C-alpha positions as CSV (number, residue, x, y, z in Angstrom):
1,M,34.6,123.2,265.5
2,L,31.8,121.7,263.5
3,G,34.2,119.7,261.3
4,R,35.5,118.0,264.5
5,T,32.0,117.4,266.0
6,F,30.4,114.0,266.0
7,C,27.9,114.3,268.9
8,H,25.1,115.4,266.6
9,L,25.2,112.1,264.8
10,P,22.8,109.1,265.7
11,G,24.3,106.9,268.4
12,V,27.2,109.3,269.2
13,G,27.1,110.9,272.6
14,P,29.7,113.0,274.5
15,K,31.5,109.9,275.8
16,S,31.7,108.2,272.4
17,E,32.7,111.4,270.7
18,A,35.6,111.8,273.3
19,G,36.5,108.1,272.5
20,L,36.8,108.9,268.8
21,W,39.0,111.9,269.6
22,N,41.2,109.9,271.9
23,A,41.6,107.2,269.2
24,G,42.9,109.8,266.8
25,V,39.6,110.3,264.9
26,R,39.5,114.1,265.3
27,S,37.8,115.4,262.2
28,W,35.3,114.5,259.5
29,D,38.2,114.0,257.1
30,D,39.6,111.3,259.4
31,V,36.2,109.4,259.2
32,L,36.1,109.6,255.4
33,S,39.8,108.9,254.8
34,G,39.2,105.1,254.3
35,G,41.1,104.1,257.4
36,E,39.8,101.7,260.1
37,L,37.5,103.3,262.7
38,P,37.5,102.3,266.4
39,V,33.9,101.1,266.2
40,S,32.0,98.1,264.9
41,P,31.6,97.9,261.1
42,G,27.9,98.7,261.2
43,K,28.5,101.8,263.4
44,A,31.4,102.8,261.2
45,E,29.2,102.9,258.1
46,L,26.5,104.9,260.0
47,L,29.3,107.3,261.1
48,R,30.5,107.8,257.5
49,E,27.0,108.4,256.3
50,G,26.4,110.9,259.1
51,V,29.6,112.8,258.2
52,R,28.7,112.8,254.5
53,R,25.3,114.4,255.3
54,S,27.0,116.8,257.7
55,R,29.3,118.0,255.0
56,E,26.4,118.5,252.6
57,A,24.6,120.6,255.3
58,L,27.7,122.6,256.0
59,E,28.3,123.3,252.3
60,A,24.6,124.5,252.0
61,Q,25.2,126.7,255.1
62,D,22.2,125.0,256.7
63,A,22.6,126.0,260.4
64,D,19.1,124.7,261.2
65,W,20.1,121.2,260.2
66,F,22.8,121.2,262.8
67,A,20.5,123.0,265.4
68,A,18.0,120.2,265.0
69,R,20.6,117.6,266.0
70,L,22.9,119.4,268.5
71,R,21.9,119.4,272.1
72,T,21.4,122.9,273.6
73,A,24.7,122.4,275.6
74,N,26.6,121.9,272.4
75,S,24.9,124.7,270.3
76,W,28.1,126.7,270.5
77,R,29.7,124.2,268.2
78,L,28.1,126.1,265.3
79,F,30.9,128.6,265.8
80,P,33.3,129.8,264.5
81,H,31.9,128.6,261.1
82,F,28.6,130.4,261.3
83,L,30.0,133.4,263.2
84,P,29.7,135.8,260.1
85,H,26.0,134.8,259.9
86,A,25.2,135.3,263.6
87,G,22.6,137.8,264.8
88,Y,22.7,139.2,268.3
89,L,19.2,140.1,269.6
90,D,17.6,141.6,272.7
91,I,14.1,142.9,273.3
92,E,12.4,145.2,275.7
93,T,8.7,145.1,276.8
94,D,6.2,147.3,278.7
95,G,6.3,144.9,281.6
96,E,2.7,143.9,281.4
97,R,1.5,140.3,281.7
98,D,0.3,140.5,278.1
99,P,3.3,142.5,276.9
100,V,3.9,145.0,274.2
101,V,7.3,144.6,272.6
102,T,8.5,148.2,272.9
103,A,12.0,148.0,271.4
104,V,14.3,145.4,269.7
105,A,18.0,145.6,268.9
106,L,19.6,143.3,266.3
107,L,23.3,143.3,265.6
108,H,24.1,141.5,262.3
109,Q,27.2,141.6,260.2
110,G,28.5,144.6,262.2
111,R,25.3,146.7,261.8
112,L,23.0,147.4,264.7
113,T,19.4,148.0,263.9
114,S,16.8,149.2,266.4
115,Y,13.0,148.7,266.0
116,V,10.4,150.6,268.0
117,H,6.8,149.8,268.7
118,G,4.5,151.8,266.5
119,R,7.3,152.7,264.1
120,D,9.2,150.0,262.3
121,M,8.7,146.8,264.1
122,D,7.3,145.2,261.0
123,A,10.8,145.2,259.5
124,L,12.1,142.8,262.2
125,E,11.0,139.5,260.6
126,R,12.4,140.5,257.3
127,D,15.8,141.2,258.8
128,L,15.8,138.1,261.0
129,A,15.3,136.0,257.8
130,R,18.9,137.0,256.9
131,V,20.3,135.6,260.2
132,K,21.4,131.9,260.3
133,V,22.2,131.7,264.0
134,L,20.5,133.7,266.8
135,V,22.6,134.7,269.8
136,T,20.8,135.9,273.0
137,F,21.0,136.0,276.7
138,N,18.0,134.1,278.1
139,G,16.3,134.4,274.7
140,K,15.1,130.8,274.8
141,C,13.0,131.6,277.8
142,F,12.0,135.2,277.1
143,D,12.9,137.0,273.9
144,V,12.0,134.4,271.3
145,P,8.8,133.1,272.9
146,V,7.6,136.7,273.3
147,L,8.5,137.6,269.7
148,E,6.7,134.6,268.4
149,R,3.6,134.9,270.5
150,V,3.1,138.6,270.5
151,L,4.4,139.6,267.1
152,G,4.1,136.3,265.2
153,V,7.8,136.7,264.2
154,R,9.6,133.6,263.1
155,C,13.0,133.3,264.6
156,P,16.0,131.2,263.4
157,R,15.9,127.7,264.8
158,A,19.7,127.8,265.3
159,H,19.9,129.6,268.6
160,V,22.8,130.0,271.0
161,D,21.6,131.2,274.4
162,L,24.5,132.6,276.3
163,R,22.8,132.3,279.6
164,F,23.1,128.5,279.5
165,V,26.5,128.5,277.7
166,L,28.0,130.7,280.4
167,R,26.3,128.8,283.2
168,G,28.1,125.7,281.9
169,L,31.3,127.6,282.3
170,G,30.4,128.4,285.9
171,Q,29.3,131.9,285.2
172,A,25.9,132.1,286.9
173,G,23.7,135.2,287.2
174,G,22.2,137.7,284.9
175,L,23.6,139.5,281.9
176,K,25.1,142.4,283.8
177,A,26.8,140.1,286.3
178,C,28.4,138.1,283.5
179,E,29.5,141.4,281.8
180,K,31.3,142.5,285.0
181,R,33.1,139.2,285.4
182,Y,34.6,139.7,281.9
183,G,35.4,143.4,282.5
184,I,32.7,144.8,280.2
185,S,31.6,148.3,281.4
186,R,28.3,149.9,280.7
187,R,29.7,153.3,281.7
188,E,26.9,155.8,281.9
189,L,24.3,153.1,281.8
190,D,25.7,151.3,284.8
191,G,22.8,150.5,287.2
192,V,20.1,150.7,284.5
193,D,18.2,147.4,284.2
194,G,15.2,145.8,282.6
195,W,12.8,147.5,285.0
196,S,14.4,150.8,284.1
197,A,13.6,150.0,280.5
198,V,9.9,149.6,281.4
199,L,9.9,152.9,283.2
200,L,11.6,154.6,280.2
201,W,8.9,153.3,277.8
202,R,6.1,154.5,280.1
203,L,7.8,157.9,280.4
204,W,8.2,158.1,276.7
205,E,4.6,157.3,276.1
206,R,3.6,160.0,278.7
207,T,5.9,162.8,277.5
208,G,7.1,162.0,274.0
209,D,10.5,163.4,275.1
210,P,13.0,162.2,272.5
211,R,15.8,162.0,275.2
212,V,13.8,159.3,276.9
213,L,13.5,157.2,273.7
214,E,17.2,157.7,273.0
215,T,18.1,156.5,276.4
216,L,15.8,153.4,276.1
217,L,17.4,152.5,272.7
218,A,20.9,153.1,274.2
219,Y,20.1,150.6,276.9
220,N,18.6,148.1,274.5
221,A,21.7,148.4,272.2
222,A,24.1,147.9,275.1
223,D,22.4,144.6,275.9
224,V,23.2,143.4,272.3
225,L,26.6,144.9,271.9
226,S,27.9,143.0,274.9
227,L,26.6,139.7,273.6
228,E,29.2,139.7,270.8
229,V,32.0,140.1,273.4
230,L,30.6,137.6,275.8
231,L,30.3,135.0,273.0
232,A,33.9,135.4,272.1
233,H,35.0,134.9,275.8
234,A,32.8,131.8,276.1
235,L,34.1,130.3,272.9
236,D,37.7,130.9,273.9
237,E,37.1,129.0,277.1
238,L,35.2,126.2,275.4
239,F,37.9,125.7,272.8
240,L,40.5,125.4,275.6
241,A,38.5,122.5,277.0
242,T,38.8,120.5,273.8
243,P,41.8,118.5,272.4
244,F,42.0,121.2,269.7
245,A,43.0,124.1,272.0
246,A,46.3,124.7,270.1
247,R,44.4,125.1,266.8
248,L,41.2,126.8,267.8
249,T,41.5,130.3,269.3
250,M,38.9,133.0,269.6
251,P,40.1,136.6,269.5
252,I,38.1,138.9,271.8
253,P,36.7,141.8,269.7
254,P,36.5,145.3,271.1
255,M,33.1,146.5,272.2
256,A,31.4,148.2,269.3
257,E,30.3,151.8,269.9
258,N,26.7,152.4,271.0
259,P,25.0,154.5,268.3
260,F,22.7,156.0,270.9
261,T,23.5,158.4,273.6
262,P,21.8,158.1,277.0
263,D,20.7,161.3,278.6
264,P,22.4,161.6,282.1
265,E,19.4,163.3,283.6
266,I,17.0,160.7,282.3
267,V,19.3,157.9,283.5
268,E,19.5,159.4,287.0
269,M,15.7,159.6,287.1
270,V,15.2,155.9,286.4
271,R,18.3,154.3,287.9
272,G,17.6,152.3,291.0
273,V,13.9,152.9,291.1
274,A,12.4,150.0,292.9
275,R,10.0,147.6,291.1
276,H,6.5,148.4,292.1
277,P,3.9,145.6,292.4
278,Y,0.9,146.3,290.2
């Protein structure tokens, strides 16, 4: 989709991009073909220069260059080109106002890695450096600011927040609500939420029971594994809304297996526990 995108270029907004598409200018190749463009000569030269710079950035695999120029609403245009370089991320905290990041899950190139406070959290920034595009749900408002403020972790600038992408498709609500709309089941973790994760961490600190930590990591991993599937659904719908629907399709991947096994007794203990004011 990037090779058909113009709205990141100076002076090109959604309407003028649609005008280019409707006039038959549907790709960067069309701009550089030498043919006449449906804009003034001055704008035509700016358009050609912008496309040349875009090609250079794409050849350099510089997702940040595009992220600096694409509006948040159009960040999904980074895909499918940068899909192999996407990292799906979710964090858990202890629920305090000055939070401790208790667990982080990162899915990158088919491998899910979990990081736990007091164990291996230091490895997170190293692994994030290999990610070109971050994919989260509400990560712009929560996960990334918390990681940067609390841990000093530098996250990729290129960031697709599915909360806002899905909202643009009419899918309002939290992550679990969006999952249900697309038929994604949490199975034994159904009913476990972010507050449950806070309770699990407190229980783990108090008891050291490995079943509790395993359940927390299973919940954190489930948050990340569903992002890959939700992104595919979102892209499939977004592609359909473009003039390129016949050429751009997005297969929906099966949900990857969760490497952690939640303990039924522990799940039952925390499921549905009401949030308690401090």
